Structures are given as structure tokens and as C-alpha cells.
C-alpha positions as CSV (number, residue, x, y, z in Angstrom):
1,X,30.6,5.3,-5.0
2,X,28.1,6.7,-2.8
3,X,29.7,5.9,0.5
4,X,32.6,7.9,-0.1
5,X,30.3,11.6,-1.0
6,X,29.8,12.6,1.8
7,X,25.7,14.1,2.9
8,X,24.3,17.1,3.5
9,X,24.8,18.7,6.7
10,X,20.8,18.6,8.2
11,X,19.4,19.3,11.3
12,X,16.3,17.0,12.2
13,X,13.8,18.2,14.7
14,X,11.9,14.7,13.7
15,X,14.9,13.4,15.5
16,X,14.0,14.3,18.5
17,X,13.2,11.5,21.3
18,X,11.0,14.1,23.4
19,X,8.5,13.9,20.6
20,X,8.9,10.3,19.9
21,X,8.6,9.5,23.8
22,X,5.6,11.9,23.5
23,X,4.0,9.9,20.6
24,X,4.3,6.7,22.5
25,X,2.6,8.3,26.2
26,X,-0.4,9.5,24.1
27,X,-1.1,5.7,22.6
28,X,-0.3,4.1,26.3
29,X,3.1,2.3,25.9
30,X,5.7,2.6,28.6
31,X,8.1,5.3,27.5
32,X,12.1,6.0,28.4
33,X,13.1,7.8,31.1
34,X,13.4,11.6,29.9
35,X,17.0,12.7,31.4
36,X,18.2,9.7,31.3
37,X,18.9,7.7,28.6
38,X,20.9,6.5,25.5
39,X,20.1,7.1,22.3
40,X,22.1,6.0,18.8
41,X,21.6,6.9,15.2
42,X,22.0,5.2,12.5
43,X,23.7,6.6,9.5
44,X,24.4,9.5,11.6
45,X,26.5,11.3,8.1
46,X,27.7,14.6,9.5
47,X,26.7,14.2,13.3
48,X,24.8,17.7,13.0
49,X,21.4,16.8,14.6
50,X,22.7,14.5,17.1
51,X,25.4,16.6,18.4
52,X,22.9,19.3,18.4
53,X,20.9,17.3,21.0
54,X,23.1,15.7,23.1
55,X,24.3,19.3,23.7
56,X,20.4,20.2,25.1
57,X,20.7,16.8,26.9
58,X,23.7,16.6,28.5
59,X,22.3,13.3,30.9
60,X,21.8,11.3,28.0
61,X,24.0,9.8,26.3
62,X,24.2,9.7,22.6
63,X,26.1,7.4,20.0
64,X,25.9,8.4,16.0
65,X,27.1,5.4,13.6
66,X,28.2,5.9,9.8
67,X,29.9,4.5,7.4
68,X,31.4,7.6,5.5
69,X,35.4,8.0,8.1
70,X,35.0,11.7,6.9
71,X,32.0,12.0,7.9
72,X,32.6,10.5,11.7
73,X,36.1,12.2,11.3
74,X,34.0,15.7,10.7
75,X,31.5,14.7,13.8
76,X,34.2,13.6,16.4
77,X,36.1,16.7,15.9
78,X,33.1,18.6,15.8
79,X,31.8,17.8,19.4
80,X,35.8,17.7,21.1
81,X,35.2,21.3,20.0
82,X,32.9,22.2,21.0
83,X,33.5,20.5,24.5
84,X,30.3,17.8,24.0
85,X,31.7,14.9,26.1
86,X,27.7,13.2,26.0
87,X,28.4,12.0,22.5
88,X,30.8,9.7,20.8
89,X,30.8,8.6,16.6
90,X,32.0,5.6,15.4
91,X,32.8,4.4,11.5
92,X,31.8,1.4,10.4
93,X,29.5,-0.9,8.4
94,X,26.6,-1.7,9.9
95,X,26.6,-5.5,9.2
96,X,30.0,-5.7,10.5
97,X,28.7,-3.5,13.7
98,X,29.7,-4.7,17.3
99,X,27.6,-4.7,19.5
100,X,26.2,-1.7,20.6
101,X,25.1,-0.7,24.4
102,X,21.2,-1.3,25.5
103,X,19.7,1.7,23.7
104,X,16.2,3.6,24.9
105,X,16.2,4.8,20.7
106,X,17.2,3.2,18.1
107,X,17.0,6.0,15.0
108,X,17.6,6.0,11.1
109,X,16.6,8.9,8.6
110,X,17.6,8.4,5.0
111,X,18.9,4.7,5.7
112,X,17.1,2.0,5.9
113,X,15.2,2.2,2.4
114,X,18.8,3.4,0.5
115,X,19.9,0.2,1.5
116,X,21.0,-3.1,0.1
117,X,18.4,-6.1,2.0
118,X,21.4,-7.4,3.6
119,X,21.9,-4.1,5.6
120,X,18.4,-4.5,6.7
121,X,18.6,-7.3,8.0
122,X,21.4,-6.0,9.8
123,X,19.7,-3.2,11.0
124,X,16.7,-6.1,12.1
125,X,19.3,-7.5,13.9
126,X,20.6,-4.9,15.5
127,X,17.4,-3.1,16.7
128,X,16.7,-6.3,18.3
129,X,19.5,-7.0,20.1
130,X,20.7,-3.5,21.6
131,X,17.1,-2.0,21.9
132,X,15.5,-1.5,25.6
133,X,12.3,-3.5,26.9
134,X,10.9,-0.1,26.5
135,X,12.3,1.9,24.3
136,X,11.4,3.0,20.4
137,X,13.0,2.7,17.9
138,X,12.0,5.6,13.9
139,X,12.4,5.2,10.7
140,X,12.2,7.4,7.7
141,X,11.7,5.8,4.1
142,X,10.5,7.3,0.7
143,X,6.5,5.5,0.9
144,X,3.9,4.4,-0.9
145,X,1.3,5.5,-2.9
146,X,3.0,8.6,-3.1
147,X,6.2,7.1,-4.9
148,X,4.0,5.4,-7.9
149,X,3.4,8.3,-9.6
150,X,7.0,9.8,-9.5
151,X,9.0,6.6,-10.0
152,X,9.5,6.7,-13.9
153,X,11.1,10.5,-13.4
154,X,14.2,8.5,-11.1
155,X,14.1,5.8,-13.9
156,X,14.2,8.2,-16.4
157,X,17.1,10.5,-15.0
158,X,19.1,7.4,-13.7
159,X,18.9,5.6,-17.3
160,X,20.5,9.2,-19.0
161,X,22.6,10.3,-16.7
162,X,24.4,6.9,-15.5
163,X,27.5,6.3,-17.4
164,X,28.1,8.9,-19.0
165,X,30.9,10.2,-17.0
166,X,33.1,8.6,-13.8
167,X,31.5,11.6,-11.9
168,X,28.9,11.7,-10.6
169,X,27.5,15.2,-9.4
170,X,28.4,15.8,-13.3
171,X,26.1,12.4,-13.9
172,X,23.1,13.9,-11.5
173,X,23.2,17.6,-13.2
174,X,22.9,16.2,-16.6
175,X,20.1,13.8,-15.2
176,X,18.4,17.0,-13.4
177,X,18.8,18.9,-16.8
178,X,17.7,16.2,-18.6
179,X,14.0,16.2,-16.7
180,X,13.8,20.0,-17.9
181,X,14.5,19.3,-20.9
182,X,11.3,16.7,-21.4
183,X,9.3,19.1,-19.0
184,X,9.8,21.9,-21.6
185,X,8.4,19.6,-24.6
186,X,5.2,18.3,-22.3
187,X,5.2,14.8,-22.6
188,X,2.2,12.6,-22.5
189,X,3.7,11.6,-19.5
190,X,3.6,15.2,-17.7
191,X,0.2,15.7,-19.2
192,X,-0.9,12.4,-17.5
193,X,1.2,13.4,-14.0
194,X,0.6,17.9,-13.8
195,X,2.0,17.5,-10.6
196,X,5.3,16.2,-11.9
197,X,6.0,19.7,-13.0
198,X,6.9,21.2,-10.0
199,X,8.8,17.8,-8.2
200,X,11.6,18.1,-11.9
201,X,11.3,21.7,-10.8
202,X,11.4,21.4,-7.0
203,X,14.5,19.3,-8.0
204,X,16.9,21.8,-9.0
205,X,16.6,23.1,-5.6
206,X,18.3,21.0,-4.1
207,X,21.8,20.6,-3.2
208,X,23.8,18.1,-5.8
209,X,25.0,16.2,-2.7
210,X,21.3,15.5,-1.7
211,X,20.2,15.1,-5.3
212,X,23.0,12.1,-5.6
213,X,22.1,9.8,-2.4
214,X,18.4,10.5,-2.8
215,X,18.2,8.9,-6.6
216,X,21.5,7.9,-7.4
217,X,21.3,5.0,-4.4
218,X,21.5,1.5,-6.7
219,X,19.5,0.3,-3.7
220,X,16.3,2.5,-3.4
221,X,13.5,1.3,-2.5
222,X,9.8,3.1,-1.0
223,X,7.4,1.1,0.6
224,X,4.1,0.7,1.8
225,X,3.2,1.1,5.8
226,X,2.0,-2.7,5.0
227,X,5.5,-3.5,4.2
228,X,7.3,-1.4,6.3
229,X,4.9,-3.4,9.6
230,X,5.4,-6.7,8.8
231,X,9.1,-6.3,8.5
232,X,8.8,-4.4,11.9
233,X,6.9,-7.5,13.2
234,X,9.3,-9.8,12.4
235,X,11.9,-8.5,14.6
236,X,8.9,-7.7,17.8
237,X,7.8,-4.4,17.5
238,X,4.4,-3.1,17.6
239,X,3.9,0.1,15.7
240,X,3.3,3.1,18.0
241,X,2.8,6.2,15.2
242,X,3.8,9.1,13.0
243,X,5.7,12.0,12.5
244,X,4.5,14.8,12.9
245,X,2.5,14.4,15.4
246,X,-0.7,15.4,14.0
247,X,-0.6,13.0,11.5
248,X,-1.6,10.5,15.0
249,X,-5.1,12.1,15.2
250,X,-7.6,11.4,12.0
251,X,-10.1,14.0,12.6
252,X,-7.1,16.3,11.8
253,X,-4.8,14.6,9.5
254,X,-7.3,13.7,7.1
255,X,-9.0,15.8,4.6
256,X,-12.5,17.5,4.9
257,X,-14.8,15.0,3.1
258,X,-14.0,12.0,4.9
259,X,-15.3,11.3,8.4
260,X,-16.3,8.3,7.3
261,X,-13.0,6.9,7.5
262,X,-12.8,8.1,11.0
263,X,-14.1,4.5,12.7
264,X,-11.5,2.7,11.1
265,X,-9.0,4.5,13.8
266,X,-9.3,2.2,16.7
267,X,-7.9,-0.9,13.7
268,X,-4.4,1.3,14.0
269,X,-2.5,-0.2,10.9
270,X,-6.1,-0.3,8.3
271,X,-6.1,3.2,9.3
272,X,-2.9,4.1,8.3
273,X,-3.1,1.9,4.9
274,X,-6.5,4.1,4.4
275,X,-4.9,7.1,5.4
276,X,-2.1,6.8,3.1
277,X,-4.4,6.5,-0.3
278,X,-6.1,9.1,1.3
279,X,-3.3,12.3,1.6
280,X,-1.4,10.3,-1.4
281,X,1.4,9.3,1.5
282,X,5.1,9.9,-0.3
283,X,7.1,9.9,2.9
284,X,7.0,8.5,6.4
285,X,8.6,8.9,9.8
286,X,7.2,5.9,11.9
287,X,7.9,5.2,15.5
288,X,7.6,1.5,16.8
289,X,7.9,0.5,20.7
290,X,9.4,-2.8,21.8
291,X,6.2,-3.5,23.9
292,X,2.6,-3.4,23.4
293,X,0.1,-0.8,24.7
294,X,-0.9,-0.9,27.8
295,X,-2.9,2.4,29.2
296,X,0.0,3.7,31.5
297,X,-1.0,7.0,32.5
298,X,2.7,8.4,30.8
299,X,0.5,11.6,28.7
300,X,0.0,12.7,32.6
301,X,3.3,13.3,33.6
302,X,4.3,14.2,30.5
303,X,6.2,17.8,30.7
304,X,5.4,20.5,28.3
305,X,6.3,24.2,27.6
306,X,6.2,26.7,24.7
307,X,9.2,26.7,22.6
308,X,8.6,28.7,20.4
309,X,8.7,32.4,20.1
310,X,5.2,33.8,18.8
311,X,2.3,32.7,21.4
312,X,-0.4,34.8,19.6
313,X,-3.1,32.2,18.5
314,X,-5.7,31.6,15.3
315,X,-8.7,30.9,15.4
316,X,-7.9,28.6,13.2
317,X,-5.3,26.5,11.8
318,X,-5.2,24.2,8.7
319,X,-2.3,21.5,9.0
320,X,-0.7,20.7,5.1
321,X,-3.2,18.2,3.9
322,X,-5.5,18.6,6.7
323,X,-9.1,19.4,8.2
324,X,-8.9,23.1,10.4
325,X,-8.1,22.6,13.4
326,X,-10.5,25.7,15.1
327,X,-8.6,26.9,18.4
328,X,-11.1,27.5,21.0
329,X,-9.8,31.3,23.4
330,X,-11.7,30.4,25.5
331,X,-10.1,27.2,26.1
332,X,-6.5,27.3,24.4
333,X,-5.9,30.9,26.2
334,X,-5.7,29.8,29.6
335,X,-3.7,27.2,28.8
336,X,-1.2,29.0,27.1
337,X,-1.0,31.7,29.5
338,X,-0.1,29.0,32.1
339,X,2.9,27.8,30.4
340,X,4.0,31.4,29.4
341,X,6.4,31.6,31.6
342,X,7.5,27.9,33.1
343,X,7.1,24.8,32.0
344,X,3.7,21.9,33.5
345,X,3.4,19.0,33.3
346,X,-0.4,17.1,31.7
347,X,-2.1,16.8,35.7
348,X,-1.1,20.2,37.2
349,X,-2.2,21.8,33.3
350,X,-5.8,19.9,33.3
351,X,-6.2,20.9,36.7
352,X,-5.2,24.6,35.6
353,X,-7.6,24.5,33.0
354,X,-9.8,22.9,35.6
355,X,-9.8,25.9,37.9
356,X,-10.8,28.2,35.9
357,X,-14.0,26.2,34.9
358,X,-12.7,23.9,31.8
359,X,-14.6,20.4,31.7
360,X,-11.7,17.9,32.0
361,X,-13.0,16.6,28.1
362,X,-12.4,20.7,26.9
363,X,-8.8,20.7,28.5
364,X,-7.4,17.9,27.3
365,X,-8.4,18.7,24.1
366,X,-7.8,22.1,23.8
367,X,-4.3,20.3,25.0
368,X,-3.8,17.9,22.3
369,X,-4.9,20.7,20.2
370,X,-1.9,22.9,21.3
371,X,0.8,19.9,20.7
372,X,-0.9,18.8,17.2
373,X,-0.8,22.3,15.9
374,X,3.0,22.4,17.9
375,X,2.2,25.6,19.7
376,X,3.9,23.3,22.9
377,X,5.8,20.6,22.8
378,X,7.0,18.2,24.6
379,X,9.9,18.6,26.9
380,X,12.5,17.2,29.7
381,X,12.5,18.1,33.1
382,X,15.7,18.5,34.5
383,X,17.4,20.0,38.0
384,X,20.8,21.1,36.7
385,X,23.5,22.1,38.9
386,X,25.9,25.5,39.0
387,X,28.6,22.9,37.4
388,X,26.1,22.4,35.3
389,X,24.8,24.9,34.0
390,X,28.0,27.0,33.3
391,X,29.5,23.9,31.2
392,X,26.4,24.1,29.1
393,X,26.9,28.2,28.9
394,X,30.4,27.3,27.4
395,X,29.3,25.1,24.9
396,X,26.8,27.7,24.3
397,X,29.1,30.2,23.5
398,X,30.9,27.7,21.2
399,X,27.9,27.2,19.2
400,X,27.2,30.6,19.1
401,X,30.1,31.6,17.6
402,X,30.2,28.9,14.8
403,X,26.8,30.5,14.0
404,X,28.1,33.9,13.8
405,X,30.4,32.2,10.1
406,X,27.2,30.7,9.4
407,X,23.7,32.0,7.3
408,X,21.5,29.2,9.2
409,X,23.0,27.4,12.4
410,X,21.0,25.5,15.2
411,X,21.8,25.7,18.7
412,X,20.5,24.1,21.4
413,X,18.0,24.8,24.3
414,X,18.4,23.2,28.0
415,X,14.8,24.0,28.1
416,X,13.6,21.9,24.9
417,X,16.2,19.5,24.8
418,X,16.5,20.2,21.0
419,X,17.5,22.7,19.0
420,X,16.8,26.7,18.0
421,X,17.3,27.8,14.8
422,X,19.1,31.0,14.0
423,X,20.7,33.1,11.6
424,X,23.9,35.4,11.5
425,X,22.4,38.5,12.9
426,X,21.0,36.7,15.9
427,X,24.0,35.2,17.0
428,X,25.3,38.4,16.8
429,X,22.6,39.4,19.6
430,X,23.3,37.2,22.1
431,X,26.5,36.7,22.3
432,X,26.4,41.2,22.4
433,X,24.0,39.7,25.6
434,X,25.2,36.3,26.7
435,X,29.5,37.8,27.0
436,X,29.6,41.7,26.3
437,X,26.1,42.9,28.3
438,X,28.4,46.0,29.8
439,X,28.6,47.3,26.2
440,X,26.5,44.8,23.9
441,X,26.0,48.3,21.8
442,X,29.4,49.3,21.6
443,X,30.4,45.3,20.8
444,X,27.8,45.2,17.9
445,X,29.3,48.2,15.8
446,X,33.0,47.6,16.2
447,X,31.7,43.7,15.2
448,X,30.2,45.3,12.4
449,X,33.5,47.7,11.9
450,X,35.5,44.8,11.2
451,X,33.2,42.9,9.0
452,X,33.3,45.6,6.6
453,X,29.4,47.5,7.0
454,X,31.2,50.9,7.6
455,X,33.3,53.0,10.2
456,X,32.3,52.7,13.8
457,X,30.3,55.9,13.9
458,X,28.1,54.8,10.6
459,X,27.4,51.7,12.0
460,X,26.9,52.6,16.0
461,X,23.2,53.9,14.9
462,X,22.2,50.4,13.3
463,X,23.5,48.8,16.1
464,X,21.7,50.3,18.4
465,X,18.4,50.4,16.8
466,X,18.7,46.1,16.0
467,X,20.0,45.3,19.7
468,X,16.7,47.5,21.0
469,X,14.5,45.1,18.0
470,X,16.2,41.8,19.9
471,X,15.5,43.5,22.9
472,X,11.5,43.0,22.5
473,X,12.9,38.8,21.8
474,X,14.7,38.5,25.2
475,X,11.5,36.8,26.8
476,X,11.7,34.0,24.7
477,X,15.4,33.3,24.9
478,X,15.3,33.2,28.8
479,X,12.5,30.7,28.7
480,X,14.9,28.5,26.6
481,X,17.0,29.1,29.0
482,X,20.0,30.6,26.4
483,X,20.1,33.7,28.3
């Protein structure tokens, strides 16, 4: 039944191949090429993430696999309409999947912990057979210990609503309603687990399709890190690290007061177990490699760039559930200034910092802090021909046209090798600049008139104001190779 219900159409930044590559390089693993690689997503859904990454990495090959025929038809149709030729989508049961080509990345989100053991065994076989010798696998899953206290809520939601009708949407709505009814009466469970109240309230905010897939899957099974690591070691994989990047630095990812556990960081597996208990981890994005860490110098050769609009630094940043990260301007500002209008590889950044009188140790720590706080990110660096740039420009124009009729959208960036979330207003301004540069304000006003915002004379001033406000963000859009 669940296989016939479309999943929510979402772009996941965690699936970014350049982030996976960066985490592995930091840990001393050999890593795939940043430009030419093969990337496969198992359980790709509607293909939203895969399509964006394919557009942003035109020299790589992307493959999406999903059991749901509607998902695959939608993904293939959308990729074709956007003019993206380096991705393909295959409708298949993972347990009967024909052999894939050798893949540098095999990723899956919302799959492993929601399927029968026979499907997991098939996933193991696919990774073992198809992952390249320096390839990386990404697996997301519901995790213990965090899920221990909330499992009764899922159990009661299903117990109450399963079988009420043949309509899974109705059943899921009734299940949430039952939990809300229970919450109003403050049962002993809620008294013992006060955070259950916010958990139940959060459920009601989710798309009902997400609720059905997340909580009504028969084989829903959270795992501990130790269980997952054991499963992966059985097929020859080594744990690399977690996404987001800051979770791989104990001094940051542990809350204040747990410094004694930092001595365990050398024993990566043991540290992960303690970390999950301290942070009460409910969900993990784990990266695994087919090779062992050998202290490769891959980190030195990573290319980094600024991929966010706001470049001003705060003195101190506190990431979720973490100790504060101090960003001393004397060490961090020079690096941000160096990357303000260009990308650089780590080796060059460290050399630049040394020229500014910053010691190698301070420069490296500052660079890592900026990566942990996502002020800078790993990016691909490729020389694009004029023909490939023109092809991307046409693809981008189609993405923007899509975004013009959508409240929230994601467009690809050649600079970041990833996607950028935009809204309809941003799409309107970018189209005006890229396609109507001779008279952008007039075109915006005409569009607003057609959409019913008012007569041309009434909206021209609004169009002019919006355009001039947007112009201040042009350095960002130029850096991202959008304009």
C-alpha cells in the first residue's frame, strides 16, 4: 500500500556528493574525483534532489532507483523537460535490481530503516558489488537511543488507527488526532516524558504523506550506531563520519561539560556510541567507505568557497546541541576575505593565511571552524566550455520558470555543485536580470499586472523598489554562477 503513495517532493542538502567527499578527505580516506563521478540514489522518490545535483554537476552521471512507477515517470518527465541528460531513473524492486555500473556514490534516505530485512540484504549486495574501490555510501536512519522514548507514540498511533478504513490518509489523520486527544488529558506517559508534547505537536505540522511513509511502514526499525556499523562492516565498509560536518568534531558536537569524553575520539566507534547517548540522537546520516583511512592528502586539495549570501561573521555561534564555536576575527576574517570573490583549494588558503601572519595551526583551526559553521563549503572546480555554459544557462532558465509558479523551489549552481532554495520573488528578479536585462523593471511590472497585482501604473513603483533592493544581492548570484 505505501509503495503506491507518492512521497513528499523535497530537496536534501545532505545528499550533496561534495560534502560526503569532504568528510572522507578530512578523515584521511581516498576519495572519488570531484568532477567526473557516478552517483546512484536508492529510493530516489520523485527525483527532486537527484535532478538538481545532476544539473549542478554536468560532467557526472546520476542514476535514481525507486519502486514506485509514478515517482519514476515523474522524475524522467521532469528531467527531460528541463533538458538534463546526465541522469536517468529506473523503476525497479531493489531485491531484483539488475547490476548497476560501478558507482562512486551510493546514497539512500528514508529507506534502510523502513524496509524488510530481505530488502536490506539486497542493499548490502548492491553496495558490495557496485561501489567503487574508493567509493562512499550514505545511509540515513532513525536511531537509538533517541527513539526509545517516542516509540510508544508511534505504536499507539498505529494501534488506534490501523484498520479504521481502507484509506491510509484518513487512518493517519485519525492517528494524529488520537495522540492530540491523549495529550489534552495529560496521561502518565506525557508526565514521564515531557518532550512528548512537542513531539506530538510537531507531527501535526508534517505533510500527511510523510506521516504515512514515516510511521505506518510495517518494517519501521530504528537502529543503534553499533548495529549499523556492524551491518556495514559485514560487507567490507568502514565508518567515515556523519552529516552535518560539525558532528565529526567532538569539541564542538558535545555540549559543554562533557570534555572528559574527548579522550575517546581516537576510538571512533566507541565515541559515536557515547555521543549518541549524550546528544540523545534520533536520526543519523552516516557515511561509509570501501577503503581504510590512509592519511591521504585529499583535504589539502579540496576546493572551498562561500556559498551563502550573508558573509558577516558573528563572534560566537552555537550549533544545535553543541558547545559554542568562537570565530576570532583575527584568524577567520582573512580567510573569508580571500574567498569573497573566488574559490581556493585548502593548500592555497593556508598559504594565504601564513602570508597574513597567521600560524599554520591557527589557520587550519579557523578554516575548519568556518566549514563546521557552514560559512564555507567544499565545491567542485571544473573548466566549463562555452557550449556547456550555454547549455546550463538554458537549463537554469527552465528551473526559474518552474520556480515562478512555486512558493519554494531549488535551482542548481555550477559553483557549489548543489542547489539554492529560492522563492517566487527571487525567481522573478533572476528572470528579469538574465532574460530581460534591457528593461527588467518594466518586465517585472508587466508580469505583476498579468498576475493581477494591479494595473501597470499601480505596480511600476513596487517593481522598481523590489528590483533595486534585489540588486544589492547580485555579488552572491554572480559568485554562484547564476547571473
